[in-house]
C-alpha positions as CSV (number, residue, x, y, z in Angstrom):
1,M,4.1,25.3,39.5
2,I,6.5,25.4,36.5
3,Q,9.4,26.2,38.8
4,E,8.4,23.7,41.5
5,Q,7.4,20.6,39.5
6,D,8.7,18.8,36.4
7,L,5.6,19.0,34.2
8,E,6.3,17.2,30.9
9,V,3.0,17.5,29.0
10,Q,0.1,19.9,28.7
11,E,-2.3,17.4,30.3
12,E,-0.2,17.4,33.5
13,L,-0.3,21.2,33.6
14,L,-4.0,21.1,33.1
15,E,-4.5,18.6,35.9
16,K,-2.4,20.6,38.3
17,L,-4.3,23.8,37.6
18,R,-7.6,22.0,38.1
19,E,-6.4,20.6,41.4
20,R,-5.7,24.2,42.5
21,G,-9.3,25.2,41.5
22,F,-8.6,26.8,38.0
23,K,-11.2,26.0,35.3
24,C,-9.3,25.8,32.0
25,T,-9.3,23.9,28.8
26,Q,-6.6,22.4,26.6
27,A,-6.9,25.3,24.2
28,T,-6.4,27.8,27.0
29,I,-3.3,25.9,28.3
30,S,-1.8,25.9,24.8
31,R,-2.4,29.6,24.3
32,D,-1.1,30.4,27.8
33,I,2.1,28.4,27.2
34,K,2.9,30.6,24.3
35,E,2.0,33.8,26.1
36,L,4.1,32.8,29.1
37,H,7.0,31.9,26.8
38,L,7.3,28.3,28.2
39,V,9.5,25.9,26.4
40,K,10.5,22.3,27.0
41,E,14.0,21.7,28.4
42,R,15.7,18.4,29.2
43,N,16.1,17.9,33.0
44,K,18.7,15.8,34.9
45,A,16.6,12.7,34.6
46,G,16.8,12.9,30.8
47,T,13.1,13.7,30.4
48,Y,11.6,17.0,29.3
49,K,9.8,19.6,31.4
50,Y,8.3,23.1,30.9
51,V,10.5,26.0,31.8
52,V,10.4,29.8,31.2
53,S,12.4,30.7,28.1
54,L,15.6,32.5,28.6
55,H,14.7,34.7,25.6
56,R,11.5,35.9,27.2
57,G,12.8,39.4,28.2
58,K,14.1,40.2,24.8
59,S,10.9,39.2,22.9
60,D,8.7,40.9,25.5
61,L,10.7,44.1,25.0
62,A,10.5,43.9,21.3
63,A,6.7,43.3,21.4
64,R,6.3,46.2,23.9
65,L,8.4,48.5,21.7
66,K,6.3,47.7,18.6
67,T,3.1,48.4,20.6
68,I,4.4,51.7,21.9
69,F,5.5,52.7,18.4
70,R,2.3,51.8,16.7
71,E,0.2,53.6,19.3
72,S,2.3,56.6,20.0
73,V,4.7,57.6,17.2
74,L,3.3,60.0,14.7
75,S,6.5,60.6,12.6
76,F,10.2,60.1,12.5
77,E,13.1,61.4,10.5
78,A,16.8,61.2,10.4
79,A,18.9,64.3,10.5
80,Q,22.5,63.2,10.1
81,N,23.3,61.0,13.1
82,L,20.1,62.0,15.0
83,I,16.6,60.6,14.7
84,V,13.7,62.9,15.7
85,L,10.5,61.0,16.7
86,K,7.3,62.9,17.1
87,T,4.8,61.2,19.4
88,M,1.3,61.9,20.8
89,P,1.5,64.3,23.8
90,G,3.0,62.7,26.9
91,L,4.4,59.6,25.1
92,A,7.9,60.6,24.0
93,S,9.5,59.3,27.2
94,A,7.8,55.9,26.9
95,A,9.1,55.5,23.3
96,A,12.6,56.7,24.4
97,S,12.6,54.3,27.4
98,A,11.6,51.4,25.3
99,L,14.4,52.1,22.8
100,D,16.9,52.6,25.5
101,N,16.2,49.1,26.9
102,M,16.7,47.4,23.5
103,D,20.0,46.3,22.2
104,I,20.1,48.7,19.3
105,P,23.6,48.7,17.7
106,N,25.2,52.1,17.4
107,M,22.6,53.9,19.5
108,V,24.3,56.1,22.1
109,G,21.1,57.2,23.9
110,S,18.0,59.3,23.7
111,I,16.6,62.6,25.0
112,A,12.8,62.9,25.4
113,G,10.4,65.7,26.0
114,D,6.6,65.6,26.1
115,D,6.0,64.8,22.4
116,T,9.4,64.7,20.8
117,C,12.3,62.3,21.3
118,V,15.8,62.6,19.9
119,L,17.8,59.4,19.3
120,I,21.6,59.9,19.1
121,M,23.3,57.4,16.8
122,R,27.1,56.9,16.3
123,A,26.9,57.6,12.6
124,N,24.6,58.9,9.9
125,E,24.3,55.5,8.3
126,A,23.2,54.0,11.7
127,A,20.5,56.6,11.9
128,E,19.2,55.8,8.4
129,Q,19.3,52.1,9.1
130,L,17.3,52.5,12.3
131,C,14.7,54.7,10.5
132,S,14.3,51.8,8.0
133,E,13.7,49.4,10.9
134,I,11.3,51.8,12.6
135,H,9.4,52.1,9.3
136,L,9.0,48.3,9.1
137,M,8.0,48.2,12.8
138,M,5.2,50.7,12.1
139,K,3.5,48.6,9.4
């Protein structure tokens, strides 16, 4: 509906959903707008309509990365330009894949086994900086 119609306010979205048989409330619509990363953008007519944010992918990846780390990473440590992540069994590749899909400056790549992942950084300082960021993410 968002792509097909110019919906300017939450009430219009609520009405269109009800017409399609969905039972929802204003509070549900408001929460769903946030979860779907909808934002208002000016259209050709000069009015505003809901659209999917262009930044959705990056914020989704960041949120997914934080979730993966909080639920799977047991420890991490820099060793010169390498970072060794210890994870719960079977989850190292998920952590490595999430990191590989982020725009992490100075990260060359990763190698993952079952419960250990090695991140290759361009320099020792980059490894230390990423460890600091991982520490903040784990809080």
